[in-house]
SERO-4910 file (N, C-alpha, C, O; in steps of 0.05 Angstrom, whole numbers):
BEGIN
 pado doro    nc1    nc2    nc3   cac1   cac2   cac3    cc1    cc2    cc3    oc1    oc2    oc3
  Met    A   1756   2707   2942   1771   2683   2936   1771   2663   2959   1770   2639   2956
  Lys    A   1772   2674   2984   1772   2657   3008   1745   2642   3010   1745   2619   3018
  Lys    A   1723   2654   3002   1697   2641   3003   1696   2618   2983   1684   2597   2989
  Val    A   1707   2622   2959   1707   2601   2939   1724   2578   2948   1717   2554   2945
  Thr    A   1747   2584   2960   1765   2563   2970   1751   2547   2992   1753   2522   2993
  Ala    A   1738   2561   3010   1724   2548   3032   1701   2531   3022   1696   2509   3032
  Leu    A   1687   2540   3002   1665   2525   2989   1675   2499   2976   1664   2478   2979
  Val    A   1697   2502   2961   1709   2478   2948   1719   2459   2969   1715   2434   2966
  Phe    A   1731   2468   2990   1741   2451   3011   1718   2436   3024   1720   2412   3029
  Cys    A   1695   2449   3029   1672   2436   3041   1660   2415   3022   1652   2394   3031
  Leu    A   1659   2422   2997   1648   2402   2977   1666   2378   2975   1656   2355   2973
  Val    A   1692   2381   2976   1710   2359   2976   1706   2341   3000   1706   2317   2998
  Leu    A   1704   2354   3024   1699   2338   3048   1673   2323   3047   1672   2300   3055
  Leu    A   1652   2335   3037   1626   2322   3035   1627   2299   3015   1615   2278   3020
  Ser    A   1641   2302   2993   1643   2280   2974   1659   2257   2985   1653   2234   2979
  Asn    A   1680   2263   3000   1695   2242   3013   1679   2227   3034   1683   2203   3038
  Ala    A   1662   2241   3049   1645   2228   3069   1626   2208   3056   1621   2187   3067
  Gly    A   1616   2215   3032   1599   2196   3018   1614   2172   3008   1604   2150   3008
  Thr    A   1639   2177   2999   1655   2154   2990   1663   2136   3012   1665   2112   3008
  Ala    A   1667   2147   3036   1676   2130   3058   1655   2109   3066   1663   2088   3076
  Ser    A   1630   2115   3061   1610   2095   3067   1598   2081   3042   1576   2072   3042
  Ala    A   1614   2081   3021   1605   2071   2995   1612   2041   2991   1615   2033   2968
  Gly    A   1615   2026   3012   1619   1998   3009   1594   1984   2999   1574   1997   2995
  Lys    A   1595   1958   2994   1571   1944   2986   1550   1946   3008   1556   1956   3030
  Glu    A   1526   1937   3002   1504   1940   3021   1511   1929   3049   1520   1906   3051
  Thr    A   1508   1946   3069   1513   1938   3096   1487   1927   3108   1466   1937   3103
  Gly    A   1490   1905   3123   1467   1894   3136   1465   1864   3133   1483   1851   3121
  Pro    A   1443   1852   3143   1440   1823   3141   1433   1815   3112   1421   1830   3097
  Tyr    A   1441   1790   3105   1434   1780   3079   1428   1750   3080   1436   1736   3099
  Ile    A   1413   1740   3061   1406   1712   3059   1410   1704   3030   1410   1721   3012
  Gly    A   1412   1678   3025   1415   1668   2998   1416   1638   2996   1414   1624   3016
  Gly    A   1419   1629   2972   1421   1600   2967   1439   1595   2943   1441   1612   2925
  Ser    A   1451   1572   2943   1469   1564   2921   1464   1535   2914   1457   1518   2931
  Leu    A   1468   1529   2889   1467   1502   2878   1493   1496   2864   1504   1513   2850
  Gly    A   1503   1472   2868   1530   1466   2856   1537   1437   2854   1521   1419   2860
  Trp    A   1561   1433   2847   1573   1407   2842   1592   1401   2865   1610   1417   2870
  Ser    A   1589   1378   2877   1606   1369   2899   1624   1346   2890   1614   1326   2879
  Ala    A   1649   1348   2895   1668   1326   2890   1676   1315   2918   1688   1328   2934
  Ile    A   1669   1290   2922   1673   1277   2948   1693   1255   2945   1690   1236   2929
  Asp    A   1715   1256   2961   1736   1236   2960   1737   1222   2988   1745   1234   3008
  Val    A   1728   1197   2988   1726   1182   3013   1750   1164   3016   1757   1150   2997
  Ser    A   1762   1164   3039   1785   1146   3044   1779   1131   3070   1763   1140   3087
  Ser    A   1792   1108   3072   1788   1092   3096   1815   1080   3104   1835   1086   3092
  Asp    A   1815   1064   3125   1839   1052   3134   1850   1032   3114   1874   1027   3112
  Asp    A   1832   1019   3099   1839   1000   3078   1841   1015   3052   1821   1026   3043
  Val    A   1864   1014   3039   1868   1029   3014   1849   1020   2992   1841   1036   2975
  Asn    A   1841    994   2992   1822    984   2972   1794    995   2975   1778    992   2957
  Asp    A   1788   1008   2998   1761   1019   3002   1760   1049   2995   1739   1061   3000
  Asp    A   1781   1061   2985   1781   1089   2978   1766   1093   2951   1768   1076   2933
  Tyr    A   1750   1114   2949   1736   1121   2924   1729   1150   2924   1729   1164   2945
  Asp    A   1722   1160   2900   1712   1187   2898   1688   1187   2879   1685   1170   2862
  Asp    A   1671   1208   2883   1647   1210   2867   1638   1239   2867   1648   1255   2883
  Glu    A   1620   1246   2849   1609   1273   2847   1579   1272   2849   1567   1252   2842
  Asp    A   1568   1293   2860   1539   1295   2862   1530   1324   2863   1546   1342   2867
  Leu    A   1504   1328   2861   1493   1355   2863   1490   1362   2892   1481   1346   2908
  Gly    A   1499   1386   2899   1497   1395   2927   1484   1423   2928   1480   1436   2907
  Tyr    A   1476   1431   2951   1464   1457   2954   1470   1468   2982   1479   1454   3000
  Lys    A   1466   1495   2984   1469   1507   3011   1450   1531   3013   1443   1543   2993
  Ile    A   1443   1536   3038   1426   1559   3045   1443   1575   3065   1452   1564   3085
  Phe    A   1447   1600   3059   1466   1616   3075   1453   1642   3084   1434   1652   3073
  Gly    A   1465   1653   3105   1458   1680   3115   1481   1692   3129   1500   1678   3138
  Gly    A   1481   1718   3131   1504   1731   3144   1498   1760   3149   1476   1770   3146
  Tyr    A   1520   1774   3157   1518   1803   3161   1543   1815   3148   1565   1807   3154
  Asn    A   1538   1835   3131   1559   1848   3116   1565   1875   3129   1547   1891   3134
  Phe    A   1591   1880   3134   1600   1906   3144   1613   1921   3121   1637   1922   3120
  Gly    A   1597   1933   3103   1607   1947   3080   1612   1976   3084   1600   1993   3070
  Val    A   1630   1983   3102   1634   2012   3109   1660   2023   3098   1664   2047   3099
  Ile    A   1677   2006   3087   1702   2015   3075   1699   2014   3045   1688   1994   3035
  Pro    A   1706   2034   3030   1700   2036   3001   1708   2011   2985   1692   2002   2968
  Leu    A   1731   2000   2988   1740   1978   2971   1739   1950   2985   1744   1930   2972
  Leu    A   1733   1950   3010   1734   1925   3025   1709   1920   3041   1699   1937   3055
  Asp    A   1699   1896   3039   1676   1887   3055   1686   1865   3074   1702   1849   3067
  Leu    A   1676   1866   3098   1680   1845   3117   1653   1834   3125   1634   1849   3129
  Ala    A   1651   1808   3128   1625   1796   3134   1629   1771   3151   1651   1759   3152
  Ile    A   1608   1763   3165   1607   1737   3178   1584   1723   3165   1562   1734   3162
  Glu    A   1588   1697   3158   1568   1682   3143   1566   1654   3154   1586   1641   3160
  Gly    A   1542   1644   3156   1537   1616   3164   1518   1603   3144   1503   1617   3130
  Ser    A   1520   1577   3142   1503   1563   3123   1498   1534   3131   1513   1522   3146
  Tyr    A   1476   1523   3120   1471   1495   3120   1478   1484   3093   1470   1496   3073
  Val    A   1494   1463   3091   1503   1453   3066   1498   1423   3064   1503   1408   3083
  Asp    A   1488   1414   3041   1484   1386   3035   1501   1379   3011   1496   1389   2989
  Phe    A   1521   1363   3015   1540   1356   2993   1530   1334   2975   1543   1329   2954
  Gly    A   1508   1322   2981   1498   1300   2964   1509   1274   2973   1516   1270   2997
  Lys    A   1511   1255   2954   1519   1227   2961   1542   1218   2944   1543   1223   2920
  Ala    A   1561   1204   2956   1583   1191   2942   1577   1161   2943   1572   1150   2965
  Ser    A   1579   1148   2921   1574   1119   2920   1597   1104   2907   1611   1114   2889
  Ser    A   1601   1080   2917   1621   1062   2906   1608   1035   2900   1598   1022   2918
  Ser    A   1607   1028   2874   1595   1002   2867   1614    979   2874   1605    956   2877
  Gln    A   1640    984   2875   1659    963   2881   1656    952   2909   1656    928   2912
  Ile    A   1651    969   2928   1649    960   2956   1621    963   2966   1616    959   2990
  Asn    A   1602    971   2949   1573    974   2956   1570    992   2980   1559    985   3001
  Gln    A   1580   1017   2977   1579   1036   2999   1569   1063   2989   1577   1072   2968
  Asp    A   1551   1076   3004   1542   1103   2999   1548   1120   3023   1546   1111   3046
  Val    A   1557   1145   3018   1563   1164   3040   1548   1190   3034   1551   1201   3012
  Glu    A   1533   1200   3053   1519   1226   3051   1531   1244   3072   1534   1236   3095
  Ile    A   1537   1269   3064   1550   1288   3082   1534   1314   3083   1527   1325   3062
  Thr    A   1527   1323   3107   1514   1349   3111   1529   1364   3132   1545   1352   3147
  Gly    A   1525   1390   3134   1538   1405   3155   1528   1434   3159   1514   1444   3142
  Trp    A   1536   1445   3181   1532   1473   3187   1559   1486   3188   1577   1476   3200
  Asp    A   1562   1509   3175   1588   1522   3176   1586   1552   3184   1565   1564   3182
  Leu    A   1608   1563   3191   1610   1591   3199   1637   1602   3188   1658   1591   3193
  Phe    A   1635   1624   3172   1658   1635   3159   1662   1664   3166   1643   1679   3171
  Gly    A   1687   1673   3166   1694   1701   3164   1700   1707   3135   1715   1691   3123
  Leu    A   1690   1728   3124   1692   1733   3095   1703   1761   3091   1695   1780   3104
  Ala    A   1722   1764   3072   1733   1790   3064   1730   1792   3033   1737   1773   3019
  Ala    A   1720   1815   3024   1716   1818   2995   1729   1844   2986   1728   1865   3000
  Leu    A   1740   1843   2962   1751   1867   2949   1731   1876   2928   1725   1860   2910
  Asn    A   1721   1900   2930   1700   1910   2912   1713   1925   2889   1729   1943   2893
  Leu    A   1706   1918   2864   1715   1931   2840   1690   1940   2824   1685   1929   2803
  Gly    A   1676   1959   2835   1651   1967   2823   1629   1948   2831   1628   1940   2855
  Pro    A   1612   1939   2813   1591   1920   2820   1603   1891   2823   1589   1874   2833
  Val    A   1627   1887   2815   1640   1861   2816   1658   1860   2841   1672   1880   2847
  Gly    A   1659   1838   2854   1676   1835   2877   1688   1807   2878   1676   1788   2869
  Val    A   1712   1805   2889   1726   1780   2894   1727   1775   2924   1734   1794   2939
  Phe    A   1721   1751   2933   1722   1746   2961   1736   1720   2969   1738   1702   2952
  Gly    A   1745   1720   2993   1757   1696   3005   1744   1692   3032   1736   1711   3045
  Lys    A   1744   1667   3041   1732   1662   3067   1746   1638   3081   1756   1620   3068
  Val    A   1746   1639   3107   1758   1619   3124   1739   1614   3147   1728   1633   3158
  Gly    A   1736   1588   3154   1717   1583   3176   1719   1554   3186   1739   1540   3183
  Gln    A   1697   1546   3197   1694   1520   3210   1668   1507   3201   1648   1520   3197
  Ile    A   1669   1480   3197   1645   1465   3190   1640   1444   3212   1659   1430   3220
  Trp    A   1615   1441   3220   1606   1420   3238   1590   1401   3220   1568   1408   3212
  Trp    A   1600   1377   3215   1589   1359   3195   1580   1333   3207   1588   1324   3228
  Asp    A   1562   1320   3192   1552   1293   3198   1555   1277   3172   1549   1286   3150
  Arg    A   1565   1252   3175   1569   1234   3153   1553   1209   3159   1558   1196   3179
  Asp    A   1535   1202   3141   1519   1178   3144   1526   1159   3121   1532   1167   3099
  Ser    A   1526   1133   3127   1534   1113   3108   1518   1087   3112   1508   1082   3134
  Asn    A   1516   1071   3091   1504   1045   3094   1524   1026   3106   1518   1002   3111
  Ser    A   1548   1035   3112   1569   1020   3125   1575   1034   3151   1579   1058   3152
  Ser    A   1577   1019   3173   1582   1031   3199   1611   1040   3202   1618   1053   3222
  Gln    A   1629   1034   3182   1657   1042   3184   1661   1072   3183   1679   1083   3196
  Ile    A   1644   1087   3169   1649   1115   3166   1626   1133   3175   1625   1157   3168
  Glu    A   1607   1123   3191   1586   1140   3202   1598   1155   3226   1606   1142   3246
  Asp    A   1599   1181   3224   1608   1197   3247   1603   1226   3242   1589   1233   3223
  Ser    A   1613   1243   3259   1610   1271   3257   1635   1285   3269   1651   1272   3282
  Gly    A   1637   1310   3264   1660   1325   3274   1660   1353   3265   1640   1363   3254
  Asn    A   1682   1367   3269   1685   1394   3260   1713   1398   3249   1732   1388   3261
  Asp    A   1715   1412   3227   1741   1417   3214   1741   1444   3201   1721   1458   3199
  Met    A   1765   1452   3192   1768   1478   3178   1756   1477   3150   1755   1456   3138
  Ala    A   1748   1500   3141   1737   1503   3114   1748   1528   3101   1753   1548   3115
  Tyr    A   1751   1528   3075   1762   1551   3061   1745   1556   3035   1733   1538   3025
  Gly    A   1746   1580   3025   1732   1586   3000   1741   1611   2987   1752   1629   3000
  Ile    A   1737   1612   2960   1742   1636   2945   1719   1639   2926   1705   1620   2919
  Gly    A   1714   1664   2917   1691   1668   2899   1692   1695   2885   1709   1712   2890
  Leu    A   1672   1698   2868   1667   1722   2853   1638   1729   2855   1621   1711   2854
  Arg    A   1632   1755   2859   1604   1763   2861   1598   1787   2844   1616   1803   2838
  Phe    A   1574   1790   2836   1564   1813   2821   1540   1823   2836   1520   1809   2840
  Gln    A   1541   1848   2844   1519   1859   2861   1509   1886   2851   1525   1904   2846
  Ile    A   1483   1887   2848   1470   1912   2841   1450   1918   2863   1430   1904   2866
  Gly    A   1456   1939   2879   1438   1945   2902   1438   1922   2922   1459   1914   2931
  Ser    A   1414   1913   2928   1411   1892   2948   1413   1864   2936   1416   1844   2951
  Phe    A   1412   1861   2910   1412   1835   2897   1440   1827   2888   1454   1844   2875
  Gly    A   1448   1803   2893   1475   1794   2886   1474   1766   2873   1457   1749   2880
  Ile    A   1492   1762   2855   1497   1735   2842   1526   1728   2849   1544   1745   2847
  Arg    A   1530   1703   2857   1557   1695   2865   1564   1667   2855   1547   1650   2854
  Gly    A   1589   1663   2850   1600   1637   2844   1624   1633   2862   1639   1651   2868
  Glu    A   1627   1608   2872   1648   1604   2891   1657   1575   2891   1643   1556   2883
  Tyr    A   1682   1571   2901   1693   1544   2906   1699   1542   2936   1713   1560   2946
  Glu    A   1690   1521   2949   1695   1517   2977   1709   1489   2980   1702   1470   2966
  Tyr    A   1727   1488   2999   1742   1463   3004   1738   1456   3034   1743   1473   3051
  Phe    A   1731   1431   3039   1727   1421   3066   1744   1397   3070   1740   1376   3057
  Asp    A   1763   1398   3089   1780   1375   3095   1770   1360   3119   1779   1365   3142
  Leu    A   1751   1342   3114   1739   1327   3136   1755   1302   3142   1772   1294   3127
  Glu    A   1750   1291   3166   1763   1266   3174   1755   1244   3155   1732   1237   3153
  Lys    A   1775   1231   3141   1771   1209   3122   1756   1217   3097   1748   1200   3081
  Thr    A   1750   1243   3093   1736   1252   3069   1745   1280   3062   1746   1297   3080
  Asp    A   1750   1285   3037   1755   1312   3027   1732   1319   3008   1724   1303   2992
  Val    A   1722   1344   3012   1700   1353   2996   1706   1380   2983   1715   1398   2997
  Gly    A   1702   1382   2957   1704   1408   2943   1677   1414   2931   1665   1396   2919
  Met    A   1668   1438   2934   1642   1445   2923   1644   1471   2906   1653   1492   2916
  Leu    A   1636   1469   2881   1635   1491   2862   1606   1498   2859   1590   1481   2850
  Ser    A   1598   1523   2865   1570   1530   2865   1565   1558   2854   1583   1575   2853
  Ala    A   1540   1562   2847   1530   1588   2838   1504   1594   2854   1489   1576   2859
  Gly    A   1501   1619   2861   1477   1625   2877   1470   1655   2876   1482   1671   2862
  Val    A   1449   1661   2891   1439   1689   2893   1437   1697   2922   1435   1680   2940
  Ser    A   1438   1723   2927   1435   1733   2954   1419   1759   2954   1417   1773   2934
  Trp    A   1407   1765   2977   1391   1789   2980   1399   1802   3007   1397   1789   3028
  Thr    A   1407   1827   3006   1415   1842   3030   1391   1859   3038   1379   1873   3022
  Phe    A   1384   1858   3064   1361   1873   3075   1368   1902   3079   1352   1918   3088
***
């Protein structure tokens, strides 16, 4: 009986060791997303405020630390192009691009996961008007949902960027590949 108990105990320990490293794929990943950007431009003059939508995209990469069964932690960076916001009233176009860096935490529920991220964006804003051409860095936030089978993942997310004189929200869908 002692041998059976010892065998069962060893099997339980071995199965728990496998579970402990059963997080999502650990390692570097790359991907891309395409989405809709809502750009709200404000200025010192209330009559010059406007908002517009455009197609945006991003190319991202990161490193996933998937060593805890239900929780993934990652660091992720991307280049993002929010597209162009135009106002026919004041004849102004604004284009915004940026580089961002996020800390990401995901809750894994089987192949589906929910994630949140917080980070920083370093952005450039170009315009046909010299009033709003500038650059800077600000906080950025995001939430999302992902579906992952092995190394291949599909994700949808919403990101919010509170830039100086401009608020940008981007809803996107994309794919990722973990090495």
